[in-house]
N, C-alpha and C positions, 0 to 999 in steps of 0.2 A: 504493501499501499503505500503510494507518494506521500512527502510530506504534506502539501497541500490538501491532499482528497484526506488523508487521516485527520486534519483540523477541521476541516470541513464536516467529516461523519460524525467525528467526536462532539460538535457543537450540535448536531442534529440528535445525536442521542440525549445529551442532555438537554435540548429542548423538550424531546418527547417527555423525559422523567420530569422537568418543571412543568409539562402540561398535566400530565398525571397529577401529580401533587396540587394542581390546582383547585382538587376538590374540598381541600379545606377551606378556601374561601369563597368558592363558586360553585352554585349548585342551581340548575334550569330543569326542572322537571319534563316540560312540554320541548324542550329544544330539539331534543332526537328525533320527534313526530314532524317538527315542524317541515317548511321546504328546505331552508339552508341547511337545518340538521339531517334531513335526509340527500341533500346533495353532497354532503361533507362524507356521510356514510357511504355512499354511493363510490363516489371516489376514491376514498379509502381504501374499500373493500376490491375496487378493480386493480388500485396499484399493489394491493398485498397479494394478487395472484400474479403479479410480474414474477416475484421469486421459485413459483410454482412453476412458470413457464420456463425459467431458468432452468430449473433442476431436470424436467424431462429433457431438453434441449443438449443439456451436458450429457445425460446417459443414456439416450438412444440415439445410435449411432447415423442411423440414415438421418434422423430429422437432423441432426448437428452438422450433417455434411452439407445439406440443403441451406440451413439458416446461416453457418458459417463462411459460406459465399458472397454473402452481401453483408453481413455483419460479424465482425471477430468476437470471439470468445471475452476478451478482456473488455470490449465495451458491454458485451451483455453482463460481465460481473457486475461492472458499474451501475446499469441499470437494476441489477438484482440488489445491490447495496442499497442505493438510494430511496428505490421504491418500497424497499423493506423497511426503512425507517420514515419516510415520509406519509406512508401510508397508513401506519400505526398512529401516526400523529394526527392526521385527517380523522381518524376512526374516535380517538380519545376527544377530540373536539365535539365530534358527532354526539356524543353521548351525554354532553351538558353536565359531565361529572355527576349524573345521575346513576350511582352504583346501589342498586337496589334489588335486582333480581339476580338468581344464583347463575343464572348463565351469562348474564352480562358481567358478572365479576370473576367468575372464571375467566371470559374470554378477554378481558383486559389483564389479567394477570397472567393469562398464557401471552399473551401479546407481548407484554413486557419482557417476561422470561426468554420468547424467540428472539427477538431484536437485542437484547445484551448479551445473551448466551454468543450470537452471529458475531456482533461486534468485538469480544474478547476473545472469541476463536480465531478471527480475522487478524486481529491485531497480533497476538501472540504467534500465529503461524508466519505473518511475514516477519515477524520480530526474529523468530528461530530461523527461518530460512536464510535471513540476512548474516546473522551470526554465523550458520554454517558455510555459508561463501566465502564471507571473510577470512575464518578460520582455515579455512581449506588453503585460500590465497598465502596468508602466513606459513601454511604448513610447506606448501612448493618452497618459497623464498629460504625459510630454515633448513630444509633437505638439500638446497641447491648451494647454499652456503658451507652446510655440512661437508656436502661430496667434494667442494673445492679444498677445506681444510683437509679430510681426509686422503687426497690426492696430492697433498705435499707434504705431510705427516708421516713420519718412520712408523708403521704398523697401525695407524690410525684407519686407514682404507679397510682393515678387517672388521670394523665395529660397525653394526647394523643398528639403528636406533629403534627399528621396530621387530627386531629379531629376539638377541638373548634378552634376559630379564634386566629391566633397568638398574635393580639391586648390584648386580654383576658387572654391568658396566662402569657404574658409579666407582666400585672397589677396585677394577683394572683400571680406572684413569686417576684415581689416587694414587694407586700405587707407583703409575708416572710421574706423579707431581711430588713424591716424597724423595731424597730430600730436597730439591732443586725444582722450584715452580716454574714448571714449561706453561709460556702464555697460549700456544698454540693447545697443547692439551688441556688448558685450565677453559679455554674457548670453546673447544668440543665436548667439553663436560657440561658446558651450561647450554650449548645448544642440543644435546642429547635430552637433557632434562625439560629443556623447551617442546623439543619434538614429543617428548613422550606426555607432556600436561596437555598440547594441542590435541593429539590423537585421542587423549581420553575426553576430553571437553567435546570433540566432535562426535566420537561415538557415544556421549550423554545425549547430546542433542538430537542424534540420528534416533535414537531410541524415543526421546520424548517427540520428536515428529511423527515416528511410528504410532505411539499411542495416540497420538491425535485423531487416529481414524474413529476411535471409539466416539470421542467428542463431535465428530462430523454426524456419525450414526445417532449419537443423541440428540443434535440438532434438526437432522431430517424427521425423526420421530416426533418430536416435540411440534417439528412446524405442521406437520400432518396431523396431529392433534388437534392445533390453532386450526386448519383448515375444516376439520370436521364442524368444532365448535363454531365458525364463521358461518358456514353451511346451515347449521339449525338456528344461529342466530337470524338469519334472513328469511328461512322457512316462517318464522316465528311473526318476523314482521310483517310477512305477506298473510300469513294466516289469520292473525289478529288485525290487518287493517292498515291500510298507510293512510293515516288523518289528512296527510297534506295534498291526497289526492282529490279529496271529497272538497 
């Protein structure tokens, strides 16, 4: 997620939370059934369907091939993010902060959970991916420097920072350093330690990124539950009558 986009999305999420907290200061029982309340509700519901459309496009290969001929996936992802936040904002405004029915309360709560979980997951995934890229680049540079030192040092080219245990490498290098300190060997020791630390950090990040697949599944499941609740809400509104049509 780019820095400017991250700021805009964060601002929209904060706005959504502030809009929801408005129930402590404002309640309008009749607004949801009014003309403008209905316009906000329908607009918000349609925008909330955009992430569902993105989900289908991403996972149905034939559909993805057709759509991406005209609209690239990064653009669809942006639509998914913005529509997935602006839609709930309009829906909360549509409610008029009248949280009385059980369905309305559950729907509002699930909407907040889906948006916040999606925002946190997207931000963390972007952050972790960036960390992995930076550390892999740093690892390449350290290995290149290590190879240069190993090629010019007596016996150092036999060492492999990712091969024998780090403790054995440290012990061997310390034995070379005593009683006289060899700057080349000291630098190699620091490089080996840095390479080992980076490899461990990258492996940890990769495991964390892989575990994020569970978060994605959770996000999809609660999103589908949200759409089910939204469908029930729309059905109830139609069944019990839309006052602003009369």
